[in-house]
N, C-alpha and C positions, 0 to 999 in steps of 0.2 A: 337356623343355623347355629349347632352347638359349638361351646367353646374351643374344642381342638379344632373344628374346621373354621372358625375365626382366626384363629392364632396361625394355622396354616396359609389363609388367603392375605393374610397381613405380612408373613415373612415372604412369600411368592412375590410379593411388590419391592422387594428390599434390593439393594445390587447384593452381588455376591459377597463381599466383604461384609458386609451386615450381616447378613446371612449365617457366617462364620462366627461373627460376635455373639448373635443369637443361640447356636449351636452351644459356644463356650460357655454362655450362663446356664443354658440348659445343664450341661453336663454338670456344672458347679454345683447348681440347686440338687440334682440326684444325688450327688456326692455328700453334699451338707445332710440331707435328708437321712441316707444311709448311715453316717456317722454317729447322728445322734439317735437315731433307731439303736446301734449297737451299743450306743453310752447308755440307753434307757435298758436295754437287756443287761448289762453289765452289773448295773445298780439293781436292780429285779431278780439277777442269779446270786450276788453276794449276800443281798438281804433276806432272800429265799435261805440262802447256805448258813447263815449266822442265825436263824429265827431260833429264838429260845435260849441260845446261849447266854443272854444276859443274864439270865435267872439262873445260871449255874453256880454251884458253890466252887470256887477254885481251891484247889490243894495247896497253893503258894500263898507265902507270906510276903509283905516288903523287904524281909532280909535275904529273903531269896534272889533279889533283885540287885542286891550290893556286891559287888566286884571284890576280891580280898585277893591278896598277894603273899 
């Protein structure tokens, strides 16, 4: 018996109210995994976009950052 079958077998033995809790937990885990995957892709995307920029020479100096009135 594989893992999915074991989970289904055990869930079927629970009262419906507990089955709802199991479903809520499964949906929470899926949502968490999706968020983590999105974060990983965002970090990868940003690092790919910025790759090599740290070696570029900037045309600006510290004086360009000062605000004058």
